[in-house]
C-alpha positions, -999 to +999 in steps of 0.1 A: +000+002-002+010+035-003+014+061+026-017+080+032-040+049+021-064+031+049-057-006+057-086-028+076-086-063+087-105-089+113-092-110+142-114-135+151-112-156+182-125-196+175-125-217+208-114-253+205-146-263+223-184-252+224-178-227+255-177-192+247-146-175+251-146-140+278-115-122+270-094-093+253-080-093+215-050-074+218-036-061+182+003-052+178+023-033+145+058-042+147+071-012+126+105-021+109+118-050+134+111-026+166+092-037+195+057-044+190+030-014+198-003-020+208-028-002+186-062-012+204-080-037+226-115-051+216-135-074+239-133-109+224-171-118+234-186-086+218-163-079+193-163-039+179-140-020+159-109-002+167-107+038+169-106+056+133-069+064+137-062+028+136-058+017+099-043+052+091-011+069+090+011+039+088+044+052+080+065+038+051+083+008+058+071-029+069+045-034+095+037-066+111+004-073+126-005-097+153-034-103+172-032-120+207-063-134+229-061-126+266-084-142+289-102-127+317-096-146+351-134-155+348-121-178+316-106-206+334-110-231+306-093-209+274-056-205+273-039-173+256-032-176+220-014-155+188-025-153+155-001-156+125+016-124+118+004-104+087+029-082+071+020-048+056+044-032+031+042+006+030+055+027+002+065+060+001+038+087-016+049+106-049+036+143-039+031+166-067+044+201-064+030+231-081+039+269-083+019+301-081+030+333-078+015+368-062+023+387-092+031+380-128+042+398-150+057+421-122+081+453-125+117+447-122+127+451-082+091+443-070+088+418-043+074+386-055+063+357-032+065+323-053+040+296-033+048+258-040+018+236-030+027+198-025+000+173-022+000+135-021-020+113-044-034+094-012-033+123+011-071+139+005-090+110+016-128+127+022-132+163+029-118+183+060-157+185+073-160+142+064-123+131+068-118+093+052-088+080+070-057+105+072-047+135+060-010+132+052+001+166+041+041+164+031+066+176+055+099+187+049+117+217+028+112+232-004+140+247-024+129+273-052+152+275-079+156+301-107+177+279-135+205+266-111+207+294-087+189+290-056+167+317-043+149+303-012+149+271+012+115+271+028+099+244+055+066+231+044+038+241+066+002+226+066-020+243+039-059+257+049-076+226+033-054+205+058-048+178+032-016+198+015+013+213+026+028+249+013+062+266+010+067+302+000+097+323-012+098+360-015+125+377-038+126+408-057+159+400-074+146+383-105+161+398-138+141+414-167+125+388-190+106+354-186+124+335-159+119+299-153+112+291-119+110+253-104+104+241-067+126+209-057+114+190-027+137+164-007+127+129+003+112+120+034+104+085+054+068+088+040+072+111+008+094+105-025+115+133-039+096+155-065+103+188-087+078+212-100+074+221-139+089+250-148+070+281-139+074+312-160+076+344-140+078+374-160+098+407-149+089+436-168+114+469-173+109+496-151+087+527-172+102+554-149+137+569-158+167+561-141+179+598-143+168+631-153+183+662-171+183+697-157+190+727-182+197+763-173 
């Protein structure tokens, strides 16, 4: 699966006799070889579902899921047991990167704010009002480039929609002409590296004179 997608499953306790079980089901996740972490506990006799946060937000890597049955003191005829492990491999998401400008075209020397917006294809599940799964906006840093010249290195912050991230760069040093701007994103644990398409920012010459002449 891809980071940002949802996984689900079912843990079933089947007694080897006709007596009902009376205990709990613990579900664990061992991430990338680490010690198992408890995801949730369910009552075996009545069943139920883990909280919505379980099954979302699984970071890229290997997740080994197991379920154990732990009998309560009242269950004197059943022993505890563990399921066969199930391994879920989560691959990093590939974000898209787009650039917008606060002013295009802009006169020479005018400050222009460039905004890079990043989103993973599997991040915007549902809506902010009715979410389905995890909102997984990319984290990390974006580098803005004019050709091979670095303009800014800006950290990402979560956008207003909650499903994407933005980084900004304000510059007033772009030369006259159509300047090709790109935004480059370095890979993180959960997202692959990505680069935007070239964005054409047009800088126009100043119309005001740069000197005056006085005649006496």
